[in-house]
N, C-alpha and C positions, 0 to 999 in steps of 0.2 A: 504493500500500500504506500509506504514511504517513497519507494522508487517511482511509482506511478505519479505521485504528487510532485516529485522533483522534476520528472519529465514534462509534466504539464506546465509547471512554472517556467522551466527552461524554454519551452515552446512559445509560451505567451511573451516571455521577455524577448525572444528572437523576433517575433512578429512585431512587437512594439519598436524594436530597434530598426527594423525594416521601414516602418512608418516614419520614424524620426529621420532616416536617411532620405526618404522621399520628400518629406517636409522641407529638409534643408535645400534640396535641389529646386523645389518649387518656389521657395522664398526668394531665390535669386532672380526669379522672373516676375512678370507682371500679369495683369488680366486674370484669366481663368486659372492660371497656375497659382496665383496668389490665393484665389478662392479655395482651391484644392488643399493648399498648405494649411489654411485656417481651419478647414473642416477636419483635417488630420489632427490638429491640435485639440479640437473638441473631442474627437474620438479617443484620443489618448487619455483625456481627462475622464471620459466615461469608463475606460478600461482600468482606471486607477493607477496611472503611471507613477513611479516613484523615482527618487533621486538615483538609485542604483541602476535603473533601467537605461540610463543615458550613457553615451560613450565616455569612458574615463579620460579620454584626451581633451574633453571639454573642460573649461574652467568651472570652478564651483559656482560662480555668479551666473554663468550661462545656463548651467543645469538647473539652478534654483529658479531662474526666470521662466524657463520653459514649463517646469512643473507647476509654478504658480499660475501661468496663463492657462495651461490645460485644465487645472482644477477650477479656475474661474469660468472658462468657457463651458465646462460641464454643467453649470447651473442654468445655462441659457437654453430654452426650448428650441428644438430643431427648426421649427417653422419660423420663429423669430430670428434666429441666427441666419437662416437662409435669406430673409428679407434684408438684413443688414448688409450681407455680402452683395446683394443686387444693388443697393444704394451705393456701396463703395465702388462697384464696378463702373458706375456712371461717371465717377470722378476721373479727370484726365490724369492726375498724378495719384496713383493708388499707393496707400501706405498702411502699414499694420496698425499704426496709432489710431486710425479711425475706428476700427473694430474694437481695439483694446479699450478705448475711452468709453464707447457705448456699453461694452460689457461691464466695465467698472461701475458705471452709473446704474446699470440694471441691477447688479448684485447689491449695491448700496441701497437702492430703493426697496429691493426685496427684504433686506435686513430691517429697514425702517418699518415696512408694512408688517413684518412678522412681530415686531414689538407691540403693535396695536392689539395683538391677541394676549399679551402678557400684562399683568398688573404694572402700573407705573412705578410702584415701589415707594410712593410718597404717602404717608399716612393721611387719611381724610381727603384724598384726591382721586377721582375717577374721570378719565377722559377717553371717549371711545366713539366709534362710528355707529350711527343709528339714525333712523327716520322717526321724527316726532310722532307720526301716526302709529308706530308699532311699540312705543315704550309705554308700558302700563305700570311698571314698578321701577323704582330707583335702585341702582346697584348698591348704594351705601346703606340700604336697609331701613330707611326712615323717610318720612315725608319732609319736604323742603320748608324752611322758614320763609324763603323768598325765591322767586324766579326773577332774575334780572337779566335782560336779554336785548338784543338788537336784531329783530327779524327782518326779512325782506319786506318792503312796503310799497312795491310797485308791481303792476302787471300780474304775472303768474304767482307772485308772492302774496297777493291779497287774501286768497282762501286760507292761507296758513294762520291768519289771525284768529279765525274761528277754532282751528285745531289747537292753537296756543291756549285758548280758554279751556278747551276740553282737557288738554294735558294738565293745566293748572288744577282743574277739578279733580283729576286722578292723583296728583302728586303733592299738592300743597297741603300743609296742615291747616286746621281751622284757624281763621283770622290771619293766615299768612298773606304775604304781599306778592302780587304780580306787577312788575315794573318793566315796561317795554318802550324803547325808543322808536319813534315813528317819523314819517315825513308829513308834509302838509297837504300835498296835492290830492291824495286819496283818503283824507281823514273821514269824509262821510261814509265811504265804503268800508273803511277799517272799523269804525265804530258800529256800523250796521252789522258786520260779520261778528264782531265781539259780543254785541248785545243779544243777538239771536242765540248764540251759544251759551251766554252767561246764565240764562234762566235755568237751563238744564244742568249746568255744571256747578251751580251754587256760588257763583261769583257776582260781585257788584262793583260798579264803577265808583271810584273814590275822588280822583282829582287828576289834573294834568300839570306837569312841571315843564317849564321852559328852560332849554339849554341855550345860553347866549354864546354863539360862536365868534362874535365880532372881535374880541381882543386878540385871540390867538388861533382860532379855528379858520377853516377855509369856507368862505361863503359858497353856497350851492345855488344853482339856478333852477327855479321852479317854473316850468313852461306852462303858462295859462292857455296858450294856443301857439300855433306856428308863428315864429318871429315875435313872440310876446312873452319874454321871460321876466321873472321877478328875482332879483338877487336877495336871497334869504340868509339872514344872519342868526337864525335860531331854529331849534328843533323841539318838537313836543316829546315828552316822556309820559306815557299813559299809565295810570296807577289803578289797579283793581285789587280787591281783597276777596278772600274766600270767606263768605259770611260777613258778619259785621267787622269793620276794620279795627285794628289795634289803635291805640293812641298815636296820632300823627307824631313823628319824631320831634321832640322838644326843640324849639328854637330853629327848626329847619324851614326856611322860606321856600317858595315854589319857583325860585330862579337859581340856576347853577351857571357859573361862568366857566367857560371851557378854555383850556390851553390848546395848543396845536393838536390836530387829529393825528393819530398814530397809524401810519400806513405801512410800517415795517413788517407786520405779520399778516396783514390782509388788505386787499385793495379797497375795502369799504371800512377799514378800521376807524373807530371813533377815539375820542380823547380818553386816555387811561384814567386821567384825573376825575372825569365825570363819573365813570363807573366805580371808581374807588369811593367817591362821595356817596353814590347810591347804595353801595354795599354797607358803608359805615353807618348811614342814617337809618336804613331799613332792617338791619340785622344786628345781632349781638355776637360777641366771640363764641366760637364753637357751634353756632347755628350752621345749618346746611343751606348753601346758596347753589341754585341750579341754573344752567344756561343751555336750553335745547337748540340754540343756533350758535354753536361755539365759535365759529369763524377763527379769528386769530388768537382767541383765548383771553381777551381783555378782562371779562368778568371773572373767569377762573383765577387769573393772575392776581386781580385785586382782592378777591375773597381769600385766597391762600395767604397773601401777604398781611392781611388783617386778622389772621387767626381763625378764619371760618373754614369749615369743611366745604368742599366744592365738587360738584358733579356736572359734567358737560358733555354734549355730543353734537355731532354734525353729520350730515349725509355725505359730505365730501371728505374722503380719506386724507387728502393732502393737507386740509386745514387741521385735522386732528393730529397729524404728524407734527405740524408746525407748533401747535399748542402744547403738545407733550414736550417737545424740545425746549420751548420757552419756559415751561415749568421746571425742567431739569436745570436749565441755566440759572433760574431763580434760586434753586437749592444750592448750587455751587457758590 
């Protein structure tokens, strides 16, 4: 049995060395030969090539580099890899770096995505991919003291305001707050959607806060009609409660002055200071703050930095990845 195993291992090693030799010849050429060489590298990775399988006449660095590339290419699905090679072939000056860079990014994105399936490892923080329609219970195991969020408020986003009310009815504790930033143009539809759902969800409208963007924020244009814009220096924040509202935060007026909007983590990112104020005024330390439209993680970041537990999710995986990385940076 041992002799048979040794023979098989020797044969496999011989076949791999033949492939390495063919790869070396092809790498000296361009076009289809280049494609063949890269496919050989991927096949070597699938076969589990090791350092010892390469010619001893090669330098250590050269052997390490090929093993690394083969193992990296192993992780790329065959159909994806074939498409990359087609793209590369269209370039006049074909080079191995094109595929290597794409593979490197693919593997890194795969690692990031896999981390979404794992707990973040920060106590009292849960950030994940989900659709608001499908979340019936919170992962942190209790109802939220406040939902503080910035939902879409134009076009296809308008129906989400009714679902936000339904979600609040499922996940808010009694007398908890729903605090949501909105736009001005579609306020009638927004309120209509919210009020229709509020009766069944057990929520009631409380008040509207104004966020003054003029000092540091970016004015937005609200188009009343074609060629008829209004430069708007404020945004409404709509406040509902589940059942009768708690006492309005003592000394808190209904105007918040914003500093510059934070676009670093999301294209529609709002002022971090505004959301920090909302978290601070509407919740207490150790309360659970939830954001079902996580985006760049501004609410989660504010809540965690103020000693609140926080749970957030988004339908877009890329935003959840960004928010998790932001939270990890905060920990560091």
